[in-house]
C-alpha positions as CSV (number, residue, x, y, z in Angstrom):
1,M,0.0,0.0,0.0
2,E,1.4,3.4,-0.9
3,Q,2.3,5.5,2.1
4,K,1.1,9.1,2.4
5,R,3.4,12.0,3.3
6,V,2.6,14.3,6.2
7,L,4.3,17.6,7.2
8,L,4.3,18.2,10.9
9,I,4.9,21.8,11.8
10,L,5.6,22.0,15.5
11,N,6.0,25.1,17.8
12,P,8.3,23.9,20.6
13,V,7.5,26.8,23.0
14,A,3.7,26.7,22.6
15,G,1.6,26.0,25.7
16,K,3.7,24.1,28.3
17,A,6.5,23.6,25.8
18,R,5.5,20.0,25.4
19,G,6.3,19.7,21.7
20,R,9.8,18.3,21.9
21,A,8.9,15.7,24.5
22,L,6.0,14.5,22.4
23,L,7.9,14.4,19.1
24,F,8.7,10.7,19.2
25,P,5.1,9.6,20.2
26,L,3.6,11.8,17.5
27,T,5.9,10.6,14.7
28,D,5.6,6.9,15.9
29,T,1.8,7.2,15.7
30,L,2.0,8.7,12.2
31,C,4.3,5.9,11.0
32,R,2.0,3.2,12.4
33,A,-0.9,4.8,10.6
34,G,0.9,4.5,7.3
35,Y,2.3,8.0,7.0
36,V,5.8,9.1,6.2
37,P,6.3,12.2,8.5
38,T,8.5,15.2,7.9
39,V,9.0,17.4,10.9
40,H,9.7,21.1,10.9
41,I,10.3,22.7,14.4
42,T,9.6,26.5,14.2
43,N,12.3,28.8,15.4
44,A,10.9,32.4,14.8
45,N,7.8,34.3,14.2
46,G,6.7,33.8,10.6
47,D,8.6,30.5,10.2
48,A,5.4,28.3,10.2
49,R,3.9,30.5,7.5
50,R,7.0,30.3,5.3
51,V,7.3,26.5,5.7
52,A,3.6,25.9,5.0
53,A,3.7,28.0,1.8
54,E,7.0,26.5,0.5
55,M,6.6,22.9,1.4
56,A,2.9,21.9,1.7
57,S,2.4,21.1,-2.0
58,G,4.6,18.0,-1.6
59,F,2.5,16.4,1.1
60,D,-0.9,14.7,1.5
61,M,-1.6,16.4,4.8
62,V,-0.2,19.2,7.0
63,I,-0.4,18.9,10.8
64,C,0.1,22.0,13.0
65,F,1.2,21.5,16.7
66,G,1.0,24.8,18.5
67,G,-1.4,27.6,19.6
68,D,-3.8,29.9,17.8
69,G,-0.9,32.0,16.5
70,T,0.9,29.0,15.0
71,L,-2.3,27.8,13.4
72,N,-2.8,31.3,12.0
73,E,0.6,31.2,10.3
74,V,0.1,27.7,8.9
75,M,-3.3,28.6,7.5
76,D,-2.0,31.9,6.1
77,G,0.9,30.1,4.4
78,L,-1.4,27.5,2.8
79,L,-3.9,30.1,1.6
80,S,-1.2,32.4,0.3
81,V,-0.2,29.8,-2.4
82,G,-3.8,28.4,-2.9
83,S,-3.0,25.1,-1.3
84,K,-5.9,22.7,-0.8
85,V,-3.9,20.2,1.3
86,P,-6.0,19.0,4.3
87,L,-4.9,20.5,7.6
88,G,-4.8,18.8,11.0
89,Y,-4.5,20.8,14.3
90,I,-3.1,19.6,17.6
91,P,-4.0,22.5,20.0
92,A,-1.1,23.2,22.4
93,G,-1.4,26.9,23.1
94,S,-2.5,28.9,26.1
95,T,-6.2,29.6,25.2
96,N,-6.9,27.5,22.1
97,D,-10.1,29.5,21.2
98,F,-10.3,27.9,17.7
99,A,-9.9,24.4,19.2
100,S,-12.6,25.1,21.8
101,S,-15.1,26.2,19.2
102,L,-14.7,22.9,17.3
103,K,-14.4,20.8,20.5
104,L,-11.0,19.5,19.5
105,K,-9.4,17.3,22.2
106,S,-6.8,19.1,24.3
107,Q,-4.7,15.9,24.9
108,P,-2.2,15.9,22.0
109,M,-2.1,12.2,21.2
110,A,-5.9,12.0,21.4
111,A,-6.1,15.0,19.0
112,L,-3.7,13.2,16.6
113,R,-5.8,10.1,16.6
114,D,-8.9,12.1,15.8
115,I,-7.0,13.7,12.9
116,L,-6.1,10.3,11.5
117,N,-9.7,9.0,11.7
118,G,-10.5,11.1,8.7
119,H,-13.4,13.4,9.7
120,V,-13.1,16.6,7.7
121,D,-14.9,20.0,8.2
122,H,-14.6,22.8,5.6
123,I,-13.9,25.9,7.7
124,D,-14.4,29.6,6.8
125,V,-11.3,31.8,7.0
126,G,-11.1,35.6,7.2
127,S,-9.2,37.9,4.8
128,F,-7.8,41.1,6.4
129,N,-7.3,43.9,3.9
130,G,-6.7,41.3,1.2
131,E,-3.2,40.7,2.6
132,R,-3.4,38.4,5.6
133,H,-5.7,35.7,6.9
134,F,-7.2,34.8,10.3
135,S,-8.8,31.6,11.4
136,Y,-11.2,32.9,14.1
137,I,-10.7,36.6,15.1
138,A,-9.6,40.0,14.0
139,S,-9.9,42.6,16.8
140,F,-9.0,46.1,17.9
141,G,-9.2,48.1,21.1
142,I,-9.1,47.0,24.7
143,F,-7.6,43.5,25.3
144,T,-6.2,43.4,21.8
145,A,-2.6,44.4,22.8
146,A,-2.7,41.8,25.5
147,S,-3.2,39.0,23.0
148,Y,0.2,39.6,21.4
149,S,2.1,41.4,24.2
150,V,1.9,38.9,27.0
151,P,5.2,37.0,27.3
152,Q,5.2,33.4,26.2
153,T,6.4,32.3,29.7
154,T,3.4,34.0,31.3
155,K,1.1,32.4,28.8
156,N,2.5,29.0,29.6
157,A,2.1,29.5,33.3
158,L,-1.3,31.1,33.5
159,G,-3.1,30.2,30.2
160,H,-6.0,32.5,29.3
161,L,-5.8,34.1,32.8
162,A,-2.7,35.9,31.5
163,Y,-4.8,37.7,28.9
164,L,-7.4,38.6,31.5
165,L,-4.7,40.0,33.9
166,E,-3.0,42.0,31.2
167,G,-6.3,43.2,29.7
168,S,-7.9,44.2,33.0
169,K,-5.2,46.9,33.4
170,E,-6.9,48.7,30.5
171,L,-10.4,48.7,32.0
172,F,-9.6,51.7,34.1
173,T,-8.1,53.7,31.3
174,A,-10.0,52.3,28.3
175,Q,-9.9,54.7,25.3
176,S,-12.7,54.7,22.9
177,Y,-12.4,55.2,19.1
178,P,-15.0,56.7,16.8
179,V,-15.6,54.0,14.2
180,R,-18.0,53.5,11.3
181,V,-18.7,50.0,10.1
182,E,-20.3,49.4,6.7
183,T,-21.8,46.0,5.7
184,E,-24.0,44.9,2.8
185,E,-26.9,44.8,5.3
186,A,-26.5,47.9,7.5
187,S,-24.1,50.4,8.9
188,Y,-23.0,51.0,12.5
189,E,-21.3,54.0,14.1
190,G,-20.2,54.8,17.6
191,D,-17.4,55.3,20.1
192,Y,-16.2,51.8,20.8
193,I,-13.5,50.5,23.2
194,F,-13.4,47.1,21.5
195,G,-14.3,45.5,18.2
196,A,-14.0,41.9,17.0
197,V,-14.8,40.1,13.8
198,C,-14.9,36.5,14.8
199,N,-15.8,33.0,13.7
200,S,-15.6,31.3,17.1
201,T,-17.5,30.6,20.3
202,S,-14.6,31.7,22.5
203,V,-12.5,34.9,22.2
204,A,-9.2,34.9,24.2
205,G,-11.0,32.7,26.7
206,L,-12.9,35.8,27.9
207,V,-15.9,36.5,25.6
208,R,-18.2,33.5,25.0
209,L,-20.7,33.2,22.2
210,N,-23.5,30.7,22.3
211,R,-23.0,27.8,20.0
212,G,-26.4,28.4,18.5
213,V,-25.3,31.6,16.9
214,V,-21.9,30.5,15.5
215,D,-21.4,28.3,12.5
216,M,-17.8,28.2,11.4
217,S,-18.8,27.1,7.8
218,D,-21.8,29.4,7.0
219,G,-19.9,32.1,5.2
220,L,-20.7,34.7,8.0
221,F,-18.7,36.4,10.7
222,E,-20.0,37.4,14.1
223,V,-19.2,41.0,14.8
224,I,-19.0,42.4,18.3
225,L,-18.6,46.2,19.0
226,V,-18.4,47.4,22.6
227,R,-19.4,51.0,23.3
228,Q,-17.7,53.3,25.7
229,P,-19.2,52.9,29.2
230,Q,-20.3,56.2,30.8
231,N,-20.3,55.1,34.4
232,A,-19.5,52.2,36.8
233,A,-23.0,50.7,36.3
234,E,-22.5,50.5,32.5
235,L,-19.1,48.9,33.0
236,A,-20.7,46.3,35.2
237,R,-23.3,45.6,32.5
238,I,-20.5,45.2,29.9
239,L,-18.6,42.7,32.1
240,N,-21.8,40.7,32.7
241,S,-22.6,40.6,29.0
242,I,-19.0,39.4,28.3
243,N,-19.5,36.7,30.9
244,T,-22.9,35.5,29.7
245,G,-22.6,36.0,26.0
246,K,-26.0,38.0,26.1
247,F,-25.1,41.4,24.7
248,D,-26.9,44.5,26.1
249,P,-28.1,46.3,23.0
250,Q,-27.5,49.7,24.6
251,L,-23.8,48.9,25.0
252,F,-23.1,46.5,22.2
253,D,-23.6,46.2,18.5
254,F,-23.7,42.5,17.6
255,F,-24.5,41.3,14.1
256,H,-23.6,38.7,11.4
257,T,-22.0,39.6,8.0
258,S,-19.8,38.2,5.3
259,R,-17.9,41.5,4.8
260,A,-17.3,44.6,6.8
261,V,-15.4,47.8,6.1
262,F,-14.2,49.8,9.2
263,T,-13.4,53.5,8.9
264,M,-11.2,54.7,11.8
265,P,-9.7,58.0,12.8
266,S,-6.2,56.6,13.0
267,N,-4.0,53.6,12.2
268,L,-5.0,51.4,15.1
269,P,-3.2,48.1,15.7
270,W,-5.2,45.0,15.2
271,S,-4.8,41.4,16.4
272,L,-5.3,38.5,14.1
273,D,-5.6,35.2,16.1
274,G,-3.4,36.8,18.7
275,E,-0.8,38.1,16.3
276,R,-0.2,41.9,15.8
277,A,-1.3,43.4,12.5
278,E,-1.2,46.9,11.1
279,G,-4.7,48.1,10.1
280,G,-5.1,51.6,8.6
281,T,-7.8,54.2,8.6
282,T,-9.8,51.9,6.4
283,V,-9.9,48.2,7.1
284,S,-11.7,45.6,5.0
285,V,-12.5,42.1,6.4
286,Q,-13.9,39.4,4.1
287,N,-15.2,35.9,4.8
288,I,-13.7,33.2,2.5
289,P,-16.2,30.4,2.8
290,R,-15.0,26.9,3.5
291,A,-11.4,27.8,2.6
292,I,-9.7,25.2,4.8
293,S,-10.2,21.4,4.9
294,L,-9.7,20.6,8.6
295,C,-9.2,17.0,9.7
296,H,-10.3,16.3,13.3
């Protein structure tokens, strides 16, 4: 029987830095399943993106071992060259929002066995200004900087609590931004302290969306815009909405769309799956339906 080739892209510092210790069990399982594995251990930001783009075409499957940021790089690399190679994901990061939304197993060997069982979902991906991609969220404002500024050692030690601790510092000095959002269905305008375009039930382990409103293959994003609170009572209502996933319409704009254009007063930094991205005064976000074949 002809053996299949699999490219394993592994981030050795993701999560609890378990990747190196699991390398032999992972490759042994792949070999026993009839695959010939090639392993690439990432060594810098952008390395996973480069390897996925340059090497994926020679393989029958690509498997990513790492966190949301590593997955973002691998997906971006595949899409940048139009690759249709099936992708497997072994979540090993600090929050694993994408994995949580799909109910992927957190135990690496169990996740690998599920990948090899052959179930495939075709997942939507986001295009950011036509230049970069994101798997589950593009965001600006409060908490955004925390997603890419928290040191890896802190993420490893505290998980998503690290994001909460870092982001909570901003609650007392939160700056709002006058933003206009145009979609094919409607327009929205206000002073917002946070905005997110997402395709996930979990955002940084903090904001929860009910599974009934999120379909990762429907060609639509869920957009959350949080207005500037005017007093302590409104701030408490915002925190309660974040905790319950039931958004107060006086303080939140929440809607579904396939495309949104944001007009902003300045070049605000964005976060794509936890990785920093430069936006601009005009930012366009587009849903690419069923762009990735995810094995899980």
